[in-house]
N, C-alpha and C positions, 0 to 999 in steps of 0.2 A: 639177681636183679629183683628189685622191689616191685611187686605187682599191685598190692594194696597195703595201706597202712592205716592204723587207727590208734589214736592217743587215748589212754584210759587212766583216769586219776581217781582211784577209789577214795572214799572218805577217810579210810584208815590205811596207812602203809604207803609205800613208794609208788610213784607214777610209773606206768609201763607203756610200751608201744607194742601193739599186736601187728605182726607183719605177715604177709603172704609173699613168699619168695619163689622165684623160678631159677633153678640151677643154670648157670651160664653154659656149662658143657653138656649136661644131660637133658635139660629142659623140664625136669621133674619139679612139681610145685609142692612146697612144704610150708607149714605154719610155724612161726616162732614168736615168743614173747620175750622182750628184752627190757631191762631197766633203762630209764632215761639217762643215767650216768654211765652206762656201759659203753665202752669204745668198740667200734667195729672196723675191721680192715676194709678199705675201699679198693675195688678192682679198677685197673686202668682200662677205661673204655674210650675208644675213639669215635667221635661223631662226625659224619660227613653229609653235606647237602647232596641230594640226588633227585632226579625226576623219574616218574614212572613211565616205562616204555610199553610193556605188554605183559599179558599173562599167558603162560604156557602151562607146563607142569608146575613151575614155580612162578612167582612174580619177579619180573626183571626190571631193575632200576639202573639208571646211568648217571654218572657224575657229569654235571654240565661243564666242568673245567678240564678234566682229564679224559673224558669219554670212556672211562673204565666202567664195565658192567658188573652188577651185583645181583645174584639170584637169592631170593628170599622164599623159604618154604612157607606154605600156607599156615602151618601150625604156629609159626612165629607171630603171625598177625592176630591169631586168637580172637576171632569174632569181629575184627575191624576191617575185613576185606571190602565191605560196602563203602568205605571211605577212600579206597584206592581209585584214583581217577587219572586217566592219561594226561601227561604233560604237567600234572600238579607237582609241586616241590615238597619233599619230605626230608627227614633227617634219619639216617640209618646209624645204628650203634654197632661197632665192630669190636670184638674181643678175641684176641689171639688169632686174627685173620679170618674169623667167621662172623657173619651177620647174626646178631642176637636179638635185634629189635628194630622197629620202625616207629619214629615219633611223628604223629600227625600234626598238621597245622591246627590252630585253635578253631578255625571255621573254614568251610569249603562251600563253594557255590555249586548247586545241583539243579538240573532241569526236572520238572515234574513230568513223568511219562504216563502215569495212570492216576486219575482222581475221579471220584464220584461227584456228580453234580449235586449241589445242595439247593433245596427249594427256598424261595423267598419267605421270610418269616420264620425260618428254621434256626434263628440265631439266639441261642440261650447264651448267657454270659460264659465265656471260656469254652464254648463248644468246639470240639475238634473232630477231625476225620483222618483215617490213614491214607497216605498217598505213596505211590512207588516212584522212586527217583531213577535217573538214567544209569546209576551204578547198580541198581537192583535193591538198594536199601529202602526200607519202609519206615516212615516217620509220621508222627501225628502233627497235623497242621490245622490252622483255623479253617472254618467252613468256606471262606471266600477264595481260597487258593484253587486255581484251575489248572488243567493239563496245559503244558507248554510254558508255564511260568518258571522263572529262575528264583530259587530261594537259598538263603544262607542256613547252614546246619552246623551246630556246635558239635565238634568231634568228641569232646569229653563227656557231655551229657546225652548226646544223640538226640537233641531237641531242635525244633524249628526256632530260628532267631529273627527271621524277617524276610521280606522280599528283596531281591537284588535287581536294580535297574539296568 
């Protein structure tokens, strides 16, 4: 599974793609460099919509159609645990009967649970402060955001996108 990709076109020679890959069976991460004209065999991966239920030893998701439950190990989420929220819809990737990944929605609404108060006149262009969200995630937001407000967070960049009414 491709974790990161970077296109590189040197001034001289063929263009290449630098990949960071995670093994579907082992979970080991390796780095590869391939030429852009090189063909790669694609694995058959099934994607299913699921809702998050609860977290025990593993994260438990349920299909809204079949009510089948899927357990996802924390290592599969690899630093994205802060985006897992009860009742939110996600896409899981299944390879040979095993869950190998969870695709996050582009943006998720969170409630601010901890935020420092900013004093009036403390507004320099683009000034931000860290706040803690109801999932435990910490993001940088503008100084005017207060505790109890609902905000939109981009799951790809982990950045504040705006207030949610």
